[in-house]
N, C-alpha and C positions, 0 to 999 in steps of 0.2 A: 291613126297615125298622125304624128306632128312633124312639123318642119322647124328647124332652128334658123332664125334670121338675126343677123348682127345689124342693129339699127343705131346710128349715131344721131343724137339729138343735141341741139344747142342747149346750153345750161338753162336758159329761160324757159324753153319749151319743156324740158325735163321737169323743172320745178312746177310748171302749170299742170303737167300730166300727173305727177305724183300727188299734187293737191286734189285734182279732180278724182283720181282713183280713191284717195282716202275719203273724200266726201261721199263717194258712192259705195264705201265700205268694201272695196275690192283691192286686190294686189295690182300693182302697175301692169303686170303681164296680162291679167284677166281683163283689166280695163282697156288695154290696147287691143286685145282680141275683139272685144265688143265694138270698139270704135271702128276698127278695120272692117269687121263684118257688116256693120250698118252702112258704111261708105260703099262697100262692094255691092251690097244689095240695092242700094239707091242707084248705083251706076248701071246695074243690070236692068232695073226697071226703066231707066231713061233710054237705054239702048233698045229695049223692046218697044217703047213708045215711039221711037224714031223710025223703027223699021216698018 
């Protein structure tokens, strides 16, 4: 199952994200999913370490 999220990015951040996705040979959507997944996993690890 997937969820739809409407995300507003400043023009400069969008341009950087598009460039990063292209450099990684991914679509912007796929790249954003990977970035959010990594950030969320890091957050979970930090929370577990603090407990």
